[in-house]
C-alpha positions as MATLAB code, in Angstrom:
seq = 'MSGGVDSSVAAALLKRDGFDVVGVFMKFWSEGGSEIKNKCCSSESEKRARRVAKILKIPFYALNFEKEFKKRIVDYFLKENKKGVTPNPCVVCNKEIKFGLLLEKALELDADFIAMGHYARIKKDERGAHLLKGRDAEKDQSYFLWKLNQKQLKHVLFPVGSCTRSEVEKLAKKFKLPFSGVKKSQEICFIPNTVEDFLRRHLKSKAGKIITKEGKTIGEHQGLWFYTIGQRKGIGLPGGPYYVMDKDLKKNLLLVTKNEKDLFKKELIAKNINWILGKEPKLSLKVSAKIRYRHKSTLAKIYPHTAHATYRIRFERHQRAVTPGQSIVFYKGRELLGGGIIN';
ca = [
      -6.375    3.970  -15.667;
      -2.983    3.683  -13.914;
      -1.812    0.786  -16.101;
      -2.612   -1.533  -12.996;
      -4.808   -4.651  -13.088;
      -7.265   -3.163  -10.698;
      -8.163   -0.047  -12.660;
      -7.964   -1.997  -15.830;
     -10.288   -4.534  -14.683;
     -12.764   -1.959  -13.284;
     -12.687   -0.402  -16.925;
     -13.513   -3.812  -18.306;
     -16.254   -4.414  -15.782;
     -18.051   -1.000  -16.716;
     -17.642   -1.667  -20.369;
     -19.196   -5.447  -19.920;
     -22.158   -3.564  -18.219;
     -23.056   -1.322  -20.788;
     -21.310    2.317  -19.560;
     -19.956    4.621  -22.158;
     -16.321    4.220  -20.781;
     -13.278    6.535  -21.462;
      -9.922    5.785  -19.824;
      -8.045    8.392  -18.414;
      -4.254    8.291  -17.414;
      -2.993   10.733  -14.815;
       0.616   12.021  -15.240;
       2.120   12.937  -11.753;
       5.333   14.341  -10.852;
       8.066   12.025   -9.788;
      11.697   12.311   -9.061;
      13.337   10.706  -11.749;
      10.709   11.479  -14.198;
       8.717    9.000  -15.945;
      11.227    6.297  -16.047;
      10.754    4.979  -12.513;
       9.456    1.214  -13.035;
       6.385   -0.263  -11.489;
       4.989    3.192  -10.342;
       1.578    4.180  -11.239;
       2.788    7.423  -13.186;
       5.431    5.851  -15.025;
       5.890    5.756  -18.808;
       5.789    2.297  -18.724;
       2.357    2.352  -16.812;
       0.873    4.635  -19.454;
       1.795    2.367  -22.281;
       0.252   -0.602  -20.596;
      -2.963    1.594  -19.768;
      -3.115    2.396  -23.569;
      -2.847   -1.254  -24.724;
      -5.497   -2.032  -22.337;
      -7.895    0.800  -23.668;
      -7.262   -0.721  -27.098;
      -8.090   -4.095  -26.180;
     -11.266   -2.771  -24.424;
     -11.936   -0.571  -27.712;
     -12.285    2.484  -25.393;
     -10.997    6.152  -25.965;
      -7.895    6.844  -23.858;
      -6.430   10.396  -22.693;
      -3.747   11.186  -20.446;
      -3.831   14.243  -18.361;
      -0.902   16.094  -17.075;
      -1.335   16.815  -13.423;
       2.590   17.232  -12.808;
       2.575   20.861  -11.668;
      -0.461   20.260   -9.275;
       0.582   17.079   -8.047;
       4.047   18.786   -7.075;
       2.426   21.574   -5.124;
      -0.344   19.755   -3.461;
       1.358   16.578   -2.651;
       5.013   16.461   -2.921;
       5.410   19.771   -1.213;
       2.954   18.993    1.448;
       4.995   15.717    2.072;
       8.089   17.712    2.562;
       6.628   20.486    4.652;
       5.040   18.036    7.053;
       8.302   16.017    7.219;
      10.173   19.257    8.011;
       7.706   19.745   10.972;
       8.867   16.391   12.328;
       5.544   14.491   11.674;
       5.036   11.501    9.377;
       2.418   12.252    6.673;
       0.251   10.086    4.627;
       0.458   11.421    0.768;
      -1.675    8.906   -0.442;
      -4.639   10.219    1.667;
      -4.157   13.802    0.397;
      -3.736   12.506   -3.306;
      -7.148   10.977   -3.221;
      -8.822   14.130   -1.841;
      -7.051   16.519   -3.993;
      -5.817   14.920   -7.199;
      -7.873   11.682   -8.022;
     -11.369   12.508   -6.608;
     -10.476   16.300   -6.759;
      -8.911   17.521   -9.957;
      -9.833   14.244  -11.978;
     -13.365   14.562  -11.060;
     -13.658   18.357  -11.663;
     -12.124   17.515  -15.189;
     -14.404   14.594  -15.772;
     -17.703   16.726  -14.835;
     -16.445   19.540  -17.188;
     -16.426   17.175  -19.895;
     -20.180   15.796  -19.098;
     -19.125   12.484  -17.624;
     -21.545   11.291  -14.784;
     -18.898    9.290  -12.703;
     -15.343    8.723  -12.261;
     -14.348    4.920  -11.656;
     -11.199    3.900   -9.722;
      -9.731    0.515   -8.972;
      -9.897    0.959   -5.186;
     -11.123   -1.708   -3.100;
     -14.051   -0.023   -1.459;
     -17.780    0.205   -1.886;
     -20.243    2.813   -1.844;
     -23.961    2.238   -0.634;
     -26.528    4.993   -1.380;
     -29.684    5.776    0.670;
     -31.719    8.706    1.750;
     -28.982    9.995    4.164;
     -26.509    9.855    1.359;
     -23.558    7.945    0.087;
     -22.000    5.641    2.736;
     -18.523    4.489    2.185;
     -17.847    0.804    2.968;
     -14.720   -1.499    3.354;
     -13.763   -3.338    0.231;
     -14.917   -7.220    0.202;
     -11.372   -8.241    0.442;
     -10.278   -7.499    4.058;
      -6.418   -7.845    2.820;
      -6.903   -5.383    0.053;
      -9.534   -2.912    1.658;
      -8.155    0.632    0.721;
     -11.182    2.570    2.388;
      -8.353    3.827    4.896;
      -6.976    6.136    2.273;
     -10.561    7.530    1.497;
     -11.548    9.296    4.853;
     -11.208   12.862    3.431;
     -14.069   12.359    0.683;
     -17.149   13.996    0.969;
     -20.773   13.394   -0.224;
     -20.321   15.966   -3.300;
     -17.333   13.553   -4.384;
     -18.908   10.101   -3.676;
     -22.093   11.193   -5.428;
     -20.029   10.679   -8.815;
     -17.865    7.824   -7.671;
     -17.735    4.042   -8.843;
     -15.678    1.234   -7.304;
     -16.198   -1.695   -9.815;
     -13.680   -4.037   -8.170;
     -14.723   -3.342   -4.459;
     -16.901   -6.226   -4.236;
     -14.165   -8.512   -5.798;
     -11.341  -10.088   -4.034;
      -7.773   -9.594   -5.571;
      -7.779  -13.070   -6.826;
     -11.010  -12.561   -8.598;
      -9.551   -9.476  -10.033;
      -6.728  -11.430  -11.292;
      -9.091  -14.214  -12.891;
     -11.161  -11.372  -14.554;
      -8.068   -9.861  -15.963;
      -7.141  -13.427  -17.563;
     -10.848  -13.677  -18.859;
     -10.761  -10.108  -20.458;
      -7.356  -10.799  -22.055;
      -5.641   -8.118  -20.353;
      -1.651   -7.849  -20.290;
      -0.790   -8.594  -16.829;
       1.011  -11.682  -16.758;
       4.273  -11.197  -15.080;
       3.706   -7.419  -14.057;
       4.954   -6.467  -10.829;
       2.728   -4.681   -8.340;
       3.378   -0.902   -7.816;
       5.191   -0.414   -4.413;
       5.697    2.426   -1.963;
       5.053    6.212   -2.499;
       4.550    6.729   -6.214;
       6.803    9.865   -6.617;
       9.746    8.455   -4.652;
      12.205    6.345   -6.681;
      14.066    4.631   -3.871;
      13.581    5.030   -0.263;
      11.921    7.812    1.709;
      15.168    8.582    3.557;
      17.033    9.105    0.363;
      14.196   11.202   -0.930;
      14.217   13.504    2.172;
      18.171   13.581    2.045;
      17.929   15.300   -1.199;
      15.291   17.784   -0.464;
      15.738   18.622    2.921;
      18.461   20.306    4.999;
      19.452   17.910    7.784;
      20.453   19.264   11.160;
      22.156   16.777   13.559;
      21.219   16.714   17.089;
      21.278   14.649   20.258;
      19.700   11.351   20.887;
      18.647   11.084   24.620;
      16.800    8.624   26.923;
      13.428    9.455   28.696;
      15.721   10.121   31.765;
      17.590   12.826   29.833;
      20.806   11.026   29.177;
      22.728   11.681   25.801;
      23.590    8.791   24.226;
      24.065    9.544   20.614;
      23.669   12.014   17.701;
      20.798   11.922   15.096;
      21.126   13.039   11.583;
      17.924   15.117   11.408;
      14.523   14.510   12.882;
      12.597   13.685    9.600;
      14.516   10.600    9.156;
      13.028    8.811   12.182;
       9.226    8.033   12.884;
       7.758    6.917   16.143;
       8.284    3.371   16.803;
      11.285    2.773   14.563;
      14.092    0.339   15.723;
      16.389   -0.233   12.676;
      18.671    2.608   11.480;
      19.028    4.654   14.546;
      22.698    3.697   14.991;
      23.196    3.208   18.728;
      25.257    0.431   20.004;
      23.936   -1.654   22.911;
      20.369   -1.802   21.615;
      17.575   -2.362   20.484;
      16.440    1.178   21.013;
      13.094    2.423   19.674;
      12.034    5.963   18.666;
       9.860    7.250   21.452;
       9.437   11.079   20.570;
      10.693   13.923   18.769;
      11.389   17.560   20.188;
      11.427   19.663   17.253;
      12.319   23.014   19.336;
      15.204   21.516   20.946;
      16.177   19.386   17.968;
      16.100   16.081   20.147;
      15.605   12.477   19.389;
      14.020   10.732   22.457;
      14.694    6.774   22.619;
      13.866    3.975   24.863;
      14.999    0.347   25.378;
      11.359   -0.534   26.903;
       9.069   -1.268   24.105;
       6.168   -0.658   26.430;
       7.247    3.030   26.498;
       5.679    3.278   22.881;
       2.163    2.287   23.919;
      -0.458    4.797   24.526;
      -4.220    4.729   25.354;
      -5.138    8.211   23.843;
      -4.691   10.681   21.152;
      -5.750   13.969   19.889;
      -6.945   14.147   16.322;
      -7.711   17.304   14.147;
      -8.892   18.248   10.783;
     -11.755   15.531   11.143;
     -13.925   14.818    8.186;
     -17.319   12.777    8.702;
     -18.115   11.246    5.332;
     -21.900   11.914    5.745;
     -21.251   15.607    6.207;
     -22.404   15.950    9.724;
     -20.826   15.126   13.042;
     -22.349   12.204   14.903;
     -23.781   12.354   18.287;
     -20.549   12.192   20.674;
     -19.190   10.300   22.829;
     -19.418    7.647   20.211;
     -17.889    4.128   20.157;
     -16.142    3.134   17.193;
     -13.637    0.577   15.567;
     -10.411    2.903   14.932;
      -7.174    2.333   12.856;
      -4.132    4.512   13.545;
      -2.354    3.160   10.186;
      -3.033    1.452    7.176;
      -1.793   -2.085    8.207;
      -2.749   -1.659   11.829;
      -5.416   -3.852   13.315;
      -8.449   -1.953   14.266;
      -9.372   -1.579   17.754;
     -12.352   -0.234   19.876;
     -12.140    3.385   20.816;
     -14.521    6.243   22.107;
     -14.340    9.665   20.411;
     -14.876   12.786   22.762;
     -15.042   16.161   21.884;
     -11.745   17.894   22.857;
     -11.264   21.269   24.545;
      -9.249   22.668   21.824;
     -11.098   24.020   18.804;
     -11.991   21.597   16.065;
     -10.211   18.793   17.727;
     -11.240   15.443   19.353;
      -9.998   13.012   21.986;
      -9.623    9.360   21.180;
      -9.587    6.803   24.006;
      -8.537    3.379   23.203;
      -9.999    0.147   24.688;
      -6.341   -1.411   24.452;
      -3.303    0.547   24.458;
      -1.807    1.244   20.987;
       1.710    1.060   19.709;
       3.624    3.882   18.267;
       0.735    6.593   17.903;
       2.438    8.929   15.101;
       1.682   12.351   14.603;
       0.921   13.131   10.904;
      -0.713    9.656   10.252;
      -4.265    9.235    9.648;
      -6.654    7.946   12.267;
      -9.941    6.464   10.777;
     -13.216    5.561   12.423;
     -15.472    2.562   11.318;
     -18.783    1.033   12.288;
     -18.839   -2.630   11.208;
     -17.957   -2.176    7.517;
     -18.727    1.589    7.043;
     -15.990    4.283    7.363;
     -17.357    7.101    9.386;
     -14.522    9.510    8.884;
     -11.263   10.045   10.212;
      -8.649   12.806   11.119;
      -4.942   13.456   11.628;
      -3.187   12.266   14.700;
      -1.935   15.548   16.349;
];
């Protein structure tokens, strides 16, 4: 229970349906400590989660995962940014913390399941646990769950996955939960302000040249980790707009272009692939693919790649700003087949 409406309604639905429910709040590391407002790990959120547990008359516990979260999520985030790529810490947090450490702790305490307020669904058959998109297309969070495996999904429930957000808000009122006027949590939970400010405090910046694709030097960047592929604002060049096209970490160069068409690619290489059912499907495979959370999915084909444990994905239509470090996920209809890291 994060103190948000989704996990609170999830707990209420389980209690209504006869489950023996225990509320658990996870304390994560965050810069600025527990006083960051409207974040899932804030002291404000913990108080609200405790209040919900009291209303529902269920036991409530707070688990301190600050040390593990800092090591597995925050340090990973900084390490990947330092490499010049753009990581997605929420994907790793789901795998390592929420459906990792929490699940381990729950099973130790003889729980049968952990339940989350994610907008996703699980369907089980003789082949295993299939991970499906949430019913609410706007709130669907299956994109962030591609690293999960069968061992984890066997013990997972998503009580609000078949609801729309508006239905969840109505249920919160029905259960008399205290969410009137509560703002939704935004951005990365452990960062108090902006990602750029956070990186400035934790990574030593190294200025370098900004060049065009023709090789002409037109300015100076402040450190490659402050920029991401497709970025237009904040580059600081006159006579724009310019777009970030690529980054050369070895030479410390930021490559920009005035032609937005230069950002479009029809292929990418993906690594660290995980298949939800635990078995690689027969390739080549036609899928619907997403290269970032709010990106519209598009038809693509997955091929084996010559390099070990990598895959080549070819899109039916060119995709804008394919970004190393981000997740690419694969769907067949509403089912999430798996995903990987853009390389």
